[in-house]
C-alpha positions as CSV (number, residue, x, y, z in Angstrom):
1,M,-66.1,-50.1,10.9
2,K,-63.5,-48.4,14.3
3,N,-61.2,-50.9,13.8
4,I,-61.1,-49.9,9.8
5,T,-60.6,-45.9,11.4
6,Y,-58.3,-46.1,13.7
7,N,-55.9,-47.8,11.2
8,S,-56.6,-45.8,8.4
9,I,-55.9,-42.9,11.0
10,I,-52.2,-44.6,11.6
11,I,-51.8,-45.4,8.3
12,A,-52.1,-41.9,7.7
13,V,-49.8,-40.4,10.4
14,C,-46.8,-43.0,9.3
15,L,-47.1,-41.8,5.5
16,S,-47.8,-38.2,6.3
17,L,-44.7,-38.2,9.0
18,S,-41.8,-40.8,7.4
19,A,-43.2,-42.3,4.4
20,C,-43.0,-45.6,6.2
21,A,-44.7,-48.8,5.4
22,P,-46.6,-49.8,8.6
23,K,-46.2,-53.2,10.3
24,R,-49.2,-55.3,9.6
25,Y,-50.5,-56.6,12.6
26,Y,-53.5,-59.1,13.0
27,T,-56.0,-57.8,16.0
28,D,-59.3,-60.0,14.8
29,N,-59.4,-63.8,15.4
30,N,-62.1,-63.7,12.6
31,I,-59.0,-63.9,10.0
32,T,-57.9,-66.5,7.3
33,T,-54.9,-68.3,8.2
34,R,-52.4,-68.3,5.6
35,P,-49.0,-70.5,5.4
36,L,-46.1,-67.8,5.2
37,A,-44.2,-66.6,2.1
38,S,-40.7,-67.6,1.7
39,G,-38.7,-65.2,2.9
40,T,-41.7,-63.2,4.7
41,S,-42.9,-62.6,8.7
42,T,-46.2,-61.8,10.0
43,Q,-46.5,-59.8,13.4
44,T,-49.1,-60.0,15.6
45,R,-50.6,-58.2,18.8
46,V,-51.1,-60.0,21.8
47,S,-52.7,-58.2,24.4
48,A,-52.6,-59.2,28.3
49,A,-56.5,-58.4,29.0
50,V,-57.7,-60.4,26.4
51,E,-59.1,-64.0,27.3
52,E,-59.3,-65.5,23.9
53,W,-56.3,-67.2,22.7
54,R,-55.0,-64.6,19.7
55,N,-54.9,-66.0,16.1
56,S,-52.1,-64.6,14.5
57,G,-53.1,-65.4,11.2
58,V,-50.3,-67.7,10.2
59,K,-50.8,-71.0,9.5
60,V,-47.7,-73.7,10.7
61,S,-47.4,-76.8,8.8
62,A,-46.0,-79.8,10.6
63,G,-42.3,-81.0,10.5
64,Q,-41.9,-77.3,9.4
65,N,-39.4,-75.0,11.4
66,Y,-40.3,-71.4,12.6
67,R,-38.6,-68.4,14.9
68,V,-41.4,-66.6,17.3
69,S,-39.4,-63.6,18.3
70,A,-41.3,-61.1,21.2
71,K,-40.9,-57.9,23.0
72,G,-43.5,-55.4,24.9
73,Q,-44.4,-54.7,28.1
74,W,-47.7,-56.0,30.3
75,R,-48.8,-57.5,33.6
76,T,-51.2,-59.8,34.5
77,Y,-52.7,-57.8,37.7
78,P,-52.5,-54.1,38.5
79,T,-49.9,-54.6,41.9
80,C,-47.5,-56.7,40.1
81,N,-44.2,-55.7,38.0
82,F,-45.0,-55.4,34.4
83,T,-42.2,-57.2,32.4
84,G,-41.7,-58.2,28.9
85,P,-43.1,-61.4,27.0
86,D,-40.4,-63.7,29.2
87,G,-42.4,-63.2,32.3
88,I,-39.6,-62.5,34.5
89,G,-39.8,-60.8,37.5
90,L,-43.8,-60.8,37.7
91,Y,-44.0,-61.5,41.4
92,K,-43.7,-58.9,44.5
93,A,-45.4,-57.7,47.6
94,W,-49.1,-58.0,47.2
95,C,-48.7,-59.9,43.8
96,D,-48.2,-63.9,44.5
97,N,-48.0,-66.7,42.6
98,S,-50.9,-68.1,44.7
99,P,-52.2,-71.9,44.0
100,L,-55.6,-70.4,43.8
101,F,-55.0,-69.1,40.3
102,P,-52.6,-71.4,38.4
103,P,-51.2,-70.4,35.2
104,I,-51.9,-72.4,32.0
105,I,-48.6,-73.9,32.2
106,D,-46.8,-74.9,35.1
107,G,-43.5,-73.4,36.4
108,Y,-43.9,-70.1,34.3
109,S,-44.9,-66.5,35.4
110,H,-48.3,-65.7,34.9
111,S,-47.0,-63.2,32.4
112,T,-45.1,-65.2,30.0
113,L,-45.9,-65.1,26.6
114,I,-47.0,-68.6,25.1
115,A,-49.0,-70.3,22.2
116,K,-50.6,-73.4,20.6
117,I,-51.4,-74.5,17.5
118,G,-55.0,-74.3,16.6
119,E,-57.8,-74.4,19.0
120,Q,-56.7,-78.4,20.6
121,G,-53.1,-78.0,20.4
122,K,-51.0,-78.7,23.8
123,P,-49.8,-74.8,25.1
124,F,-45.6,-74.3,24.9
125,V,-43.9,-71.7,26.0
126,V,-43.0,-69.2,23.7
127,G,-41.1,-65.6,26.2
128,S,-39.1,-63.4,24.2
129,D,-37.6,-65.7,21.5
130,V,-37.9,-69.5,20.7
131,T,-37.8,-71.5,17.4
132,F,-39.6,-74.4,17.1
133,T,-40.8,-77.0,15.4
134,A,-44.6,-77.3,14.4
135,S,-46.0,-81.0,15.3
136,E,-49.0,-80.2,13.3
137,N,-50.7,-78.1,10.6
138,G,-52.9,-75.3,12.3
139,P,-53.4,-71.8,13.0
140,L,-50.7,-70.3,15.4
141,M,-52.0,-68.9,18.3
142,F,-51.2,-66.5,21.0
143,R,-51.9,-66.2,24.7
144,T,-50.9,-64.7,28.3
145,N,-50.0,-67.4,30.4
146,D,-52.3,-66.4,33.4
147,V,-55.1,-68.1,34.9
148,I,-58.0,-68.9,32.5
149,N,-60.8,-66.9,33.1
150,G,-58.3,-64.0,34.7
151,N,-57.6,-61.5,31.9
152,H,-59.6,-58.3,32.2
153,D,-57.6,-56.7,34.9
154,N,-54.1,-57.4,33.2
155,E,-52.4,-54.4,31.3
156,G,-50.6,-54.2,28.4
157,Y,-49.6,-56.0,25.0
158,V,-46.4,-57.1,23.1
159,D,-45.8,-57.0,19.8
160,V,-45.0,-60.6,18.0
161,E,-43.1,-61.6,15.0
162,I,-43.3,-64.9,13.2
163,A,-41.0,-66.1,10.6
164,F,-39.1,-69.3,9.3
165,A,-36.4,-70.6,10.9
166,D,-33.2,-70.6,9.0
167,S,-32.0,-74.2,10.2
168,N,-33.3,-76.9,12.5
169,P,-32.8,-76.8,16.1
170,A,-29.6,-77.7,17.1
171,I,-28.3,-81.2,17.2
172,A,-24.7,-81.3,16.6
173,S,-22.5,-82.7,19.3
174,P,-21.1,-80.3,21.8
175,N,-17.9,-78.9,22.4
176,P,-16.9,-80.8,25.3
177,A,-15.2,-77.6,26.1
178,M,-17.5,-75.0,26.1
179,I,-18.9,-73.1,28.9
180,T,-21.6,-70.2,28.2
181,L,-22.5,-68.0,31.0
182,P,-25.4,-65.5,31.0
183,P,-24.5,-61.7,31.9
184,G,-23.4,-60.4,35.2
185,T,-22.1,-64.2,36.1
186,Q,-18.5,-65.1,36.7
187,Q,-16.3,-67.0,34.4
188,L,-14.7,-70.1,35.1
189,S,-10.9,-69.9,35.5
190,A,-7.8,-71.8,36.5
191,S,-8.7,-72.5,40.0
192,L,-11.1,-75.1,39.5
193,P,-10.4,-78.2,40.9
194,T,-8.3,-80.9,39.4
195,V,-10.0,-83.9,38.1
196,Q,-8.4,-87.5,36.7
197,P,-8.2,-87.2,33.4
198,M,-10.3,-89.7,31.7
199,S,-8.9,-92.5,29.3
200,N,-8.7,-92.3,25.3
201,A,-11.3,-94.8,25.4
202,A,-13.7,-93.5,27.5
203,I,-13.4,-89.6,25.6
204,D,-14.3,-91.3,22.3
205,A,-17.1,-93.2,23.6
206,I,-18.6,-90.1,24.7
207,G,-18.0,-88.9,21.0
208,T,-21.0,-91.7,20.5
209,I,-23.6,-90.8,22.4
210,P,-26.6,-90.4,20.1
211,L,-28.3,-87.2,22.4
212,R,-26.7,-83.7,22.8
213,R,-25.8,-83.3,26.1
214,T,-26.5,-79.3,27.9
215,A,-26.5,-78.4,31.5
216,L,-27.7,-75.4,33.7
217,L,-25.6,-75.2,37.1
218,I,-26.5,-73.0,40.2
219,G,-24.0,-72.4,43.5
220,N,-25.3,-70.1,45.7
221,S,-22.8,-69.2,48.7
222,A,-23.3,-65.4,49.4
223,Y,-26.4,-64.9,51.4
224,A,-26.4,-62.0,53.5
225,F,-28.6,-63.8,56.2
226,S,-27.2,-67.3,56.1
227,P,-23.5,-67.6,53.7
228,L,-22.3,-71.2,53.0
229,K,-18.7,-72.3,52.5
230,N,-18.9,-74.9,49.8
231,P,-22.1,-74.1,47.0
232,V,-19.8,-71.9,45.0
233,N,-17.2,-74.5,45.2
234,D,-19.2,-77.4,44.0
235,A,-21.1,-75.8,41.1
236,K,-17.4,-74.8,40.0
237,A,-16.6,-78.7,40.3
238,M,-19.6,-80.0,38.9
239,A,-19.2,-77.7,35.7
240,D,-15.5,-78.9,35.2
241,S,-16.5,-82.9,35.3
242,L,-19.7,-82.1,33.3
243,S,-17.5,-80.4,30.3
244,R,-15.4,-82.9,30.3
245,L,-18.7,-85.7,30.1
246,G,-20.0,-83.8,27.2
247,F,-22.4,-81.5,28.1
248,E,-22.8,-77.7,27.3
249,V,-22.5,-75.9,30.5
250,T,-24.1,-72.7,31.8
251,L,-22.5,-72.1,34.7
252,L,-24.3,-69.3,37.3
253,L,-22.4,-68.3,40.5
254,D,-24.0,-66.4,43.5
255,G,-27.3,-65.9,41.5
256,N,-29.9,-63.2,42.6
257,Q,-33.6,-64.0,41.4
258,E,-34.0,-62.6,38.0
259,Q,-30.2,-63.9,37.0
260,M,-31.5,-67.9,38.0
261,E,-35.2,-66.7,36.2
262,A,-33.4,-65.9,33.4
263,A,-31.2,-68.7,33.2
264,I,-33.8,-71.2,34.1
265,D,-35.9,-69.4,31.2
266,K,-32.9,-69.7,28.7
267,F,-32.3,-73.5,29.1
268,G,-35.3,-74.1,29.0
269,R,-35.5,-72.8,25.6
270,Q,-32.7,-75.2,24.8
271,M,-34.3,-78.1,26.0
272,S,-37.7,-77.5,24.2
273,A,-36.0,-78.9,21.0
274,G,-36.1,-82.0,22.0
275,K,-33.9,-85.0,21.7
276,L,-31.8,-84.0,24.5
277,V,-30.0,-84.6,28.0
278,G,-30.8,-81.9,30.1
279,L,-29.3,-81.7,33.8
280,F,-29.7,-79.0,36.3
281,Y,-27.6,-79.0,39.6
282,F,-28.3,-76.5,42.3
283,A,-26.3,-75.9,45.3
284,G,-27.3,-73.4,48.3
285,H,-30.6,-72.9,50.8
286,G,-33.4,-74.5,49.5
287,V,-36.6,-75.0,51.3
288,Q,-40.1,-76.3,51.7
289,V,-43.3,-74.2,52.1
290,D,-46.8,-75.9,52.3
291,G,-45.5,-78.9,49.9
292,S,-43.7,-76.8,47.4
293,N,-39.8,-76.5,47.0
294,Y,-37.9,-73.1,46.6
295,L,-34.4,-72.5,45.4
296,I,-33.4,-69.3,47.3
297,P,-31.5,-66.7,45.4
298,T,-29.0,-64.6,47.3
299,D,-30.4,-61.3,47.2
300,A,-33.6,-62.9,48.6
301,V,-35.3,-60.5,51.9
302,I,-37.7,-62.9,53.7
303,K,-39.4,-61.7,56.3
304,R,-42.9,-63.1,56.1
305,Q,-43.5,-67.2,55.0
306,S,-45.6,-65.2,52.0
307,D,-42.4,-63.9,50.6
308,V,-40.9,-66.8,49.7
309,R,-43.2,-67.4,46.6
310,Y,-42.3,-64.1,45.0
311,K,-38.6,-63.7,46.4
312,A,-37.3,-67.6,45.4
313,V,-37.6,-70.2,42.9
314,N,-40.0,-72.7,42.6
315,I,-38.9,-75.6,41.6
316,G,-41.5,-76.4,39.5
317,Q,-40.5,-73.9,37.4
318,V,-37.5,-75.9,36.5
319,L,-39.4,-79.0,36.0
320,G,-42.3,-77.1,33.4
321,A,-38.7,-75.6,31.8
322,M,-36.9,-78.8,30.7
323,E,-39.8,-80.7,29.4
324,G,-39.6,-81.9,25.8
325,E,-40.1,-84.7,23.2
326,D,-37.9,-87.5,23.8
327,N,-36.1,-85.6,26.9
328,L,-33.9,-87.0,29.8
329,Q,-34.2,-84.7,32.8
330,I,-31.9,-84.8,35.6
331,V,-32.2,-82.6,38.5
332,I,-29.7,-82.8,41.1
333,L,-30.6,-80.6,44.0
334,D,-27.6,-79.8,47.0
335,A,-30.3,-77.7,48.5
336,C,-31.2,-79.0,52.1
337,R,-28.8,-76.8,54.4
338,D,-30.4,-75.8,57.7
339,N,-33.5,-74.0,56.9
340,P,-32.5,-70.5,56.6
341,L,-36.4,-68.6,57.3
342,P,-37.3,-67.5,60.6
343,R,-38.8,-70.5,63.2
344,S,-42.2,-68.6,63.0
345,F,-42.9,-69.8,60.1
346,R,-45.4,-72.9,60.8
347,N,-45.4,-74.3,57.2
348,A,-42.0,-74.2,56.5
349,G,-40.6,-77.3,57.0
350,R,-37.3,-79.0,57.5
351,G,-35.2,-80.2,54.3
352,L,-37.1,-80.2,50.9
353,A,-40.5,-82.3,49.7
354,K,-41.0,-85.2,47.5
355,I,-41.0,-84.1,44.1
356,D,-43.1,-86.0,41.5
357,G,-41.3,-85.0,38.3
358,P,-43.1,-85.3,34.9
359,K,-41.9,-88.7,32.7
360,G,-38.2,-89.0,32.1
361,T,-37.0,-87.8,34.9
362,I,-34.9,-88.4,37.7
363,I,-33.7,-86.0,40.7
364,G,-31.3,-86.5,42.9
365,F,-31.3,-85.0,46.5
366,A,-28.6,-84.5,49.0
367,T,-30.8,-86.1,51.8
368,S,-33.9,-88.1,52.3
369,P,-37.3,-85.7,52.4
370,G,-37.4,-84.1,55.3
371,S,-34.1,-84.2,56.7
372,V,-31.2,-81.7,56.4
373,A,-27.6,-82.2,54.9
374,A,-24.7,-80.9,55.7
375,D,-22.4,-78.2,53.6
376,G,-19.1,-80.3,54.3
377,E,-15.7,-79.3,56.2
378,D,-13.4,-79.5,52.9
379,D,-13.6,-77.5,49.8
380,N,-16.9,-79.3,48.6
381,G,-19.8,-80.4,50.0
382,I,-20.6,-84.2,51.0
383,Y,-23.1,-85.3,48.5
384,T,-21.4,-83.3,45.7
385,K,-18.0,-84.7,46.6
386,H,-19.3,-87.9,46.2
387,L,-21.1,-87.5,43.2
388,L,-17.8,-86.0,41.4
389,N,-16.3,-89.4,42.1
390,H,-18.5,-91.8,40.7
391,M,-20.0,-89.7,37.7
392,Q,-16.2,-90.5,36.5
393,V,-16.6,-94.3,36.3
394,P,-17.1,-95.8,33.1
395,G,-20.1,-98.2,32.7
396,L,-22.3,-97.2,35.3
397,T,-26.2,-96.0,34.5
398,I,-26.9,-92.8,36.4
399,E,-29.2,-95.3,38.8
400,E,-26.2,-97.2,40.0
401,V,-24.2,-93.5,40.6
402,F,-27.0,-92.2,42.8
403,K,-26.9,-95.7,44.5
404,R,-22.8,-95.6,45.4
405,V,-23.3,-91.7,46.6
406,L,-25.8,-92.8,48.7
407,Q,-23.8,-95.7,50.1
408,G,-20.7,-93.5,50.6
409,V,-22.7,-90.5,52.2
410,N,-24.8,-92.8,54.4
411,Q,-20.6,-93.9,55.5
412,E,-19.0,-90.8,56.2
413,T,-21.6,-89.4,58.0
414,G,-22.5,-92.6,60.2
415,G,-26.1,-92.7,59.0
416,Q,-26.8,-89.0,59.8
417,Q,-27.5,-88.1,55.7
418,I,-29.1,-90.5,53.6
419,P,-29.3,-89.2,49.6
420,W,-32.5,-89.8,48.1
421,M,-33.7,-90.0,44.4
422,E,-37.1,-90.5,42.5
423,S,-37.1,-91.0,39.0
424,S,-39.7,-91.8,36.2
425,F,-36.7,-92.6,33.5
426,T,-37.3,-96.3,32.1
427,G,-34.2,-96.3,30.0
428,N,-30.8,-96.2,30.6
429,F,-28.5,-93.3,30.8
430,L,-24.3,-93.7,31.6
431,F,-22.0,-90.5,32.0
432,I,-19.5,-92.8,30.7
433,P,-20.2,-95.7,28.3
């Protein structure tokens, strides 16, 4: 009765003010789910403080494409920042991404909007906007990504709209020259390094690749506490090379934390379509703390070891974003320069820690776990220089590319730097067939 009276008041006020038709929000889980009617959409309100999954009232159909968009403000602890449904910018001092309170989907903040189909469905990330193909029939349900049984002290809500997608998730062949940049990033320019042109046969072969290729590249040089010479050059060179190899490239240079997390979130929405080759490349400072690896944004001010968790980007966030059905995830980390953190940080180790990626993942490190890599005296870092050379060789599998890079770097550094690779990919991938 309380809900009916409240809604009646809202409707009366709306009609008296502007004769408008109120949006229909489902806020009660004891509702009948129905398929969307053609040309319509449905709205639901998801509260951060509600523990149960929110039934949207929409029954999705397997194989049908849907678009979900959301807006609003919420936070998952009183000392945290308010965020939108993408969850970006939640953590700050006294609001730590603690492993004691794990989110439902690892690699995304606790205030990210997530969904599932039916009570037993596998949760997936929605954020502010996502297009997906339903894997099964059932009610579409929403929740914050907060730890189970941890929602009681949350605040705020987001409004979610569900509609049919206009078309299937994009699977068209990319334009090799297309480079998209998030707001505030630096455009590619004519100053990119010159790469030897490929033969017509090699270019024709790229056109036969069955999977769409997409890449996110981040190069951070302009650190206030410990600037680096080559990461921006390295990321530019990789962008030029990968665009020639058929990748849709997003390039972020000297990214702060907000820009990095936004770019990773957007990259993850692309990867969620499935059947993609996704490549993530980072050059800059990277550290390990308590066995977890973090990529350091240029604006990070790290005074205490605990600062790392909420002022840097956990590599787990990248790996989680890249997962999708039948995806190949390639992660390349030229991020093992000398540890920029104070020596008093007892649990901050040298280099990066070993990473166990999900199925279908290949991870290339500039040097072996626990070691550091040289920034390089030339225009590119030693590791990226060799990687650029061998990616252009036709007929090499990606494992063969990394092996040749290892041999070249090992020889050039006299054994001081030994690149490393981890793989759970059982197929074959060639940059140039």
